[in-house]
N, C-alpha and C positions, 0 to 999 in steps of 0.2 A: 275196175274201175270206180271213180270219184262219186259222190253224189251229184245229185241235181244242183250247178249254181244256179239255175234260171230253172222257172215253167214256164212256160204259156199259159195265158188264157186259153179257154177252146177255143180251137181254128177251125176254120171251114174249110176243103175239098175242094180244087175246082183244076181245070186247064187252063193253060194262058192264050189267049188267043192271040193278042198284038199286047207291045208298049209302045205309047205314044208320049208327045210333048215332054219327054223324059220323066214328069212326073205322073203321066195317066199308065193304068191297064186295062182291059177289057180280059172278064176272066167267065168261064161257063161254069159255074156251079154244078154240086153234083145233084142238083134238083133239073138242071138243065136252064135254071137261068144264068141271063147272062150280064153280071155286074161290072161298074166303074170301081176299082180300086185306088187309092195311092201308094204309086210307086215312091217308098223311101228313099231312092237311090240317085244321086245325079251323075252318075260315072256310068261308061257305057257298058260295065255288066259284061264284060266279054266271056266268050263259053260258058255263061249262066244266064239267057236271055232266049231260049231255044222254044219256038211258038211248037204249040201242044206239050210242053212238059207241064204233069202235075204240079202245082203249087199250093199253098195254104195261108189264108186271110185270116186277119183276128178283126173281129168287128168293134165299133165304136158305137158308143150306148151317151154318145154326143148328140141331142136332137139339132144342135145347129148345127153342125158340122156337114159339107157337102156330101163326103162322101161316106158311105156307111163300111168301105170294109179299107183295111191296109195288107198289103201285101210283104208277108214276112218270109215264106220258104220257096223256094223251089226246088224241083228234084232234077237231077243232072245225072248222064254216064248210064243208058239204057243197062248194061252190061252188069254191069256193076253201081245198083242203084245207092245215089249218095244226095240229102238234103243240105241244101248249101242257103244259108241266113244274109238277107240280099235287105236287110232295113239298117241303115248305118246309122238311125238313132240310139240303136243298142248297142254296141260295140261298148262305148265308153260308160255304158251302167253295169254291163258285165265286168269289167275291168276294175269298176271300184267295188263293186261285191267281193271280185277275187282280192283285192287289195287289201278291204277289210277282214278278210276271212285269213290274209296271209297266205296265201297258196303257192306263192311265187318265193323258192326258198333263194333264188340267184338276187332276189334284192336285198338279203341280209335283215336286220334288225329294222323299223321305222317304228314312229308313234303318233304322227301326224299324218294325214292325208286333206289335202286340199282341191278344188277342181280348178282348173280354168286362173289360172296365176299369168297375171302378166309379170312376162319378161323379153328378152331382147335389146337391140342397140336400140331401136328407134322406140322401146317399151309398148309398141303396136299388137306382139303376137302374146297370144295364152297358149300357154302350156297346157296341158291335159292333167296331169296330174303334179303335185309339187310334194314330195313324203320327207319328211323330217324327222329326227330323233328327237327326246327330249328331255334336256341336260338332267333335270332333275330326277328323272327316273334312272340315270345312269350313272354305275358306282363312278368313285373317284379316279379308280384308277385307269376306267377303259374312256381312251378320248371321246368325243363326241363325233357322230360319224358325218362324213360328208352329206348336205343335202342331196336331192334327188329327183332330178328335171325328168317325168317320162311322157313319153308321148305316145299315143296311140294311130295306128294303122288297121281299117278294116282291108279284111285280101280274102279276095272269093274268086281270082283264076286262078288258073292250073294247068299245069302238060303234065298230061299225069300224074304222078306222084307227089310233084315239085308244084309247090303253092310259089306265086311270084306277085311281085308287088317292083310297080304300078302297074295297072294294065293300061294307060293310057300318059301321056304329057302332063307330068303336075309342077306348074310353078311353085306351089302353093307349099309341097311336098318337098321340093329343093329349099326353099327357104327356109320351113323348119330344118334340115338336117343342117346347114349353114350355121342357123342360132345356137343348135345343139353343140356344135364343136365350137361355139365362140365362149362356149360356159366349161369346157375345160381346160384344164383339170382340176381345177380349185372348184368343181363339182362332179358330180355322177350324173354322165346322161344317157337317158335310156330309149328306145326306139323299141316299141312293139309291136309286132305283127300279131296283131288276130286272126289267125286263119279259121273264116267261119264254115268250116267244113271240116268232114272226119275223117276225109281220104288223102291225107297228104301229110307225108312224114317228114317230108325235106321243104325247105324254101330257099330263095334265090331272089334277086333283086329283078326285077322284069327291063333287062336291058335292049331289049327290041323295041318295046312299049318306047322308055327314058331311058335314052342312055345314060345323060345326064345325070339323071335321078343315080344310076347303078354307079357310076363315077364318084361321085359326090358319099354314098355310102360307105363305098368303101374306101374314101379318103377318111372317114368321119371314123371307121372300124381302128383305122391307124391311128389315131390319134387319143383312141380311147373310147370313145362311144359301144354302147352295150348294147347288142342286140337278142331280145327275147322274140324268136318266132314260136309262138304259143297256138298250141292246137286244141282245136272245141270239137266235138262229137255232138250233131245239130241234129233233133229231129222233131215231130209236130209237138213231142211231149213237153222239151226242155233242153236244157244246153249241160251239158259234164267237160269239164277240163282235163284232158288229155298229157299233159307234160309238153315239152318243148321237142320240136320238130328242129333237124340238122339242119344246120346253117352250110350253106352251101356258095362262097363266093369267090 
């Protein structure tokens, strides 16, 4: 197994009592105290929001912040307990760390990493990462590689060992696929699904949650979109990269 890509700060264990108003969750800490934590996930959290499940919280040291804790992890599957990362603010930070360490050989060589680059026909969208080669550093005999537009999607829903995205209708995700398709073939376009749990060895679009998204993903792949379903092992200590899941289309 590879080294830690990301190490959590000290986390506090608890039990999920309820999630409400999308951004709030009541947690009973190991001490018995009940706290309200920030839930950094606006989605339905299909299959990963079971009342009574063990959770892990990170503390905030900002005295001006209203909520002292952030909900980071939940444990699912009682037969084979698995930690799932639910903080949607973390995946892009993880991917940036991975890109800096160049741990995705499928992307080839790149020298520059830019975040939140404006793109799309209306120039109102921002791609998560834009990767380019440095012409100065490349031998004259080698052609300059195509720029890479890379979008990241956090993936927590699963059926058995099959990870699925999305878990609800996502018009924003549909738009991203259409815009990435429009970049082809002059550029490389990559959709990276960050599978935020270590128990999934396969990945597929969540057709019964959003059939339009699944249709668009297959169309984009046929036109040259590259898909990287990246598996991550998640624990209260930290996160490790496990490699690619098998793509089931």
